[in-house]
C-alpha positions as CSV (number, residue, x, y, z in Angstrom):
1,M,20.4,-20.5,-0.9
2,L,20.2,-23.5,1.4
3,V,21.6,-21.5,4.3
4,A,18.9,-18.8,3.9
5,F,16.2,-21.5,3.8
6,C,17.5,-23.0,7.1
7,A,17.6,-19.6,8.7
8,C,14.0,-18.8,7.6
9,T,12.8,-22.2,8.9
10,L,14.4,-21.6,12.3
11,G,13.0,-18.1,12.5
12,A,16.5,-16.8,13.0
13,A,18.2,-13.8,11.5
14,D,19.8,-14.3,8.1
15,T,22.8,-16.7,8.4
16,I,26.0,-15.7,6.6
17,P,29.6,-17.0,6.6
18,A,32.1,-14.9,8.4
19,G,33.9,-13.9,5.2
20,E,30.7,-12.2,3.9
21,A,29.9,-10.2,7.1
22,K,31.5,-7.1,5.7
23,D,28.7,-7.0,3.1
24,H,26.0,-6.9,5.8
25,V,27.2,-4.0,8.1
26,G,24.2,-2.4,9.8
27,K,22.0,-5.5,9.6
28,T,21.1,-8.0,12.2
29,A,22.3,-11.4,11.2
30,T,23.8,-14.7,12.3
31,V,27.4,-15.0,11.3
32,C,29.1,-18.4,11.3
33,G,32.7,-19.6,11.1
34,K,35.6,-21.1,13.0
35,V,37.2,-19.1,15.9
36,A,40.8,-19.1,14.6
37,S,42.2,-16.9,17.4
38,A,40.9,-15.3,20.6
39,R,42.3,-12.8,23.1
40,Y,41.2,-11.3,26.4
41,L,42.7,-7.8,27.0
42,D,42.2,-7.6,30.8
43,S,44.4,-4.5,31.2
44,S,42.7,-2.6,28.3
45,N,40.1,0.1,28.9
46,R,36.9,-1.9,28.3
47,Q,38.5,-5.3,28.9
48,P,37.4,-6.7,25.5
49,T,37.6,-10.4,24.6
50,F,38.0,-10.8,20.8
51,L,36.9,-14.0,19.0
52,N,38.4,-13.8,15.5
53,F,36.8,-15.9,12.9
54,D,38.3,-17.9,10.0
55,K,41.8,-16.5,10.2
56,P,43.9,-15.4,13.2
57,F,44.3,-11.6,14.0
58,P,45.0,-9.4,12.0
59,D,43.9,-11.3,8.9
60,H,40.4,-12.3,10.3
61,P,37.4,-11.3,8.2
62,F,35.1,-10.9,11.3
63,S,35.2,-10.7,15.1
64,A,32.8,-11.2,17.9
65,I,33.6,-9.0,20.9
66,I,32.6,-9.3,24.6
67,F,33.3,-6.4,26.8
68,G,34.3,-6.7,30.5
69,P,30.9,-6.2,32.2
70,N,29.4,-9.1,30.2
71,R,32.4,-11.4,30.2
72,S,31.4,-13.4,33.3
73,K,28.3,-14.6,31.5
74,F,30.5,-16.4,29.0
75,G,33.0,-18.2,31.3
76,K,36.4,-18.1,29.6
77,P,35.4,-17.4,26.0
78,E,39.0,-17.1,24.8
79,H,39.5,-20.7,25.8
80,D,36.0,-22.2,25.5
81,Y,35.4,-21.0,22.0
82,L,38.9,-21.3,20.4
83,E,39.0,-23.6,17.4
84,K,35.2,-24.1,17.7
85,N,32.7,-23.5,14.9
86,L,30.4,-20.8,16.2
87,C,27.4,-18.9,15.0
88,V,26.8,-15.5,16.6
89,T,23.8,-13.3,16.3
90,G,23.5,-9.5,16.5
91,E,23.9,-6.3,14.7
92,I,27.0,-6.3,12.4
93,R,29.0,-3.1,13.0
94,D,32.1,-1.8,11.3
95,Y,35.1,-1.2,13.6
96,N,38.2,0.1,11.8
97,G,37.2,-1.5,8.6
98,K,36.4,-4.9,10.1
99,P,32.9,-6.2,10.8
100,E,32.0,-7.3,14.3
101,I,29.1,-8.3,16.5
102,E,29.1,-7.3,20.2
103,L,28.0,-10.2,22.4
104,T,26.1,-9.3,25.6
105,D,24.2,-12.6,26.2
106,P,25.3,-16.2,25.8
107,K,22.0,-16.8,23.9
108,Q,23.7,-14.9,21.0
109,V,26.2,-17.8,20.6
110,R,25.6,-21.3,19.2
111,V,28.4,-23.8,19.0
112,E,28.1,-25.9,15.9
113,S,29.0,-29.6,15.9
114,K,31.0,-29.6,12.6
């Protein structure tokens, strides 16, 4: 309840914990959690960078993904965001049974000071 109040006060999308993102697929929201593992697949087709929240891959409940063309806007996200508490905003999509948000702009990311 307090989280929703804060999100409304800030004028942001609904804020939800990473573990609940699966219940909000298809909605635009702000998902928060700790980046437990991160990986850049530079030799893969779309050169994705995965930021896996709360638990390391493959047990993570949620991921933020940055594809190659947008990667330079984020520096080295697999290093810069690892072990940090992040909130990411965007449309939650289902990918192979896991919720994710695609990041295209650093404004979608907020590092929490927790």
